C-alpha positions as CSV (number, residue, x, y, z in Angstrom):
1,M,11.2,-10.7,31.5
2,E,7.7,-11.0,33.0
3,K,4.7,-12.7,31.4
4,Q,1.2,-13.7,32.4
5,V,0.8,-17.4,31.6
6,R,-1.4,-20.4,32.0
7,I,0.3,-23.7,33.0
8,L,-0.6,-26.4,30.5
9,Q,1.5,-29.0,32.2
10,D,3.7,-29.3,35.3
11,F,6.3,-32.0,34.7
12,G,7.2,-32.1,38.4
13,Y,10.5,-32.1,40.3
14,T,13.3,-34.4,39.0
15,E,16.9,-35.0,39.9
16,Y,19.5,-36.7,37.7
17,E,23.3,-37.3,37.7
18,Y,25.5,-35.4,35.2
19,N,29.3,-35.5,35.3
20,G,29.2,-36.6,38.9
21,E,26.8,-33.8,40.0
22,T,23.2,-34.0,41.0
23,I,21.1,-31.7,38.9
24,A,17.6,-30.7,40.0
25,K,14.9,-29.1,37.9
26,R,11.2,-28.6,37.6
27,G,9.7,-28.2,34.1
28,F,6.5,-26.5,32.9
29,L,4.7,-26.1,29.6
30,L,3.4,-22.6,29.6
31,D,1.1,-20.6,27.3
32,D,0.9,-16.8,27.2
33,G,-2.0,-16.6,24.8
34,I,0.3,-16.3,21.8
35,D,3.2,-18.7,22.4
36,C,3.4,-22.1,24.0
37,F,6.9,-22.8,25.5
38,Y,8.8,-25.0,27.9
39,A,10.2,-23.3,30.9
40,E,12.4,-24.7,33.7
41,M,13.0,-23.9,37.3
42,P,16.7,-24.6,38.0
43,S,18.2,-26.4,41.0
44,N,17.8,-24.5,44.2
45,K,14.5,-22.9,43.3
46,A,13.1,-26.3,42.1
47,K,14.2,-27.9,45.4
48,R,12.5,-25.2,47.5
49,E,9.3,-25.4,45.5
50,C,9.1,-29.1,44.8
51,N,5.9,-29.5,46.8
52,T,4.2,-26.3,45.6
53,T,1.0,-27.0,43.7
54,Y,0.1,-24.5,40.9
55,D,-3.5,-24.3,39.8
56,P,-3.7,-24.8,36.0
57,A,-7.1,-23.2,35.9
58,R,-5.8,-19.7,36.8
59,Q,-3.4,-17.2,35.3
60,H,0.1,-17.0,36.8
61,I,2.9,-14.5,36.5
62,V,6.3,-15.9,35.5
63,Q,9.6,-14.1,35.7
64,G,12.7,-15.4,34.1
65,N,15.3,-15.1,31.3
66,W,15.9,-16.6,27.9
67,D,19.2,-18.2,27.0
68,A,20.5,-19.5,23.7
69,T,22.8,-22.4,23.9
70,K,25.0,-23.6,21.0
71,R,24.8,-27.4,20.5
72,K,26.3,-29.9,18.2
73,A,24.1,-32.6,16.5
74,Q,25.3,-36.2,16.0
75,D,26.1,-35.4,12.4
76,G,28.5,-32.6,13.5
77,R,26.4,-29.6,12.5
78,E,25.9,-26.8,15.0
79,Y,22.6,-25.4,16.1
80,Y,21.1,-23.3,18.8
81,A,18.5,-24.2,21.4
82,N,16.4,-21.5,23.3
83,N,15.8,-22.1,27.0
84,F,13.6,-20.2,29.4
85,Y,14.7,-20.3,33.1
86,I,12.2,-19.4,35.8
87,S,13.3,-17.1,38.6
88,K,9.8,-16.5,40.0
89,L,6.4,-18.1,39.4
90,K,3.4,-16.8,41.3
């Protein structure tokens, strides 16, 4: 999917440990004029673009894909979370 968006917030590059692996990501809060949504640049792309600065005053083109993940709450009920993963941001 490709959308024209404005960057409301750039959460920057972060790394954390999960099950013995180092996970890298860079998160953004994006707005396409209708919807406001959180999007994430996964590992390798986030590492390559960790020093890239995106101008929040201009429009950007984002390409990526949506994924629905089944999760379990602490009370045992199941629910789904929607995630948008960025493959290109220009």
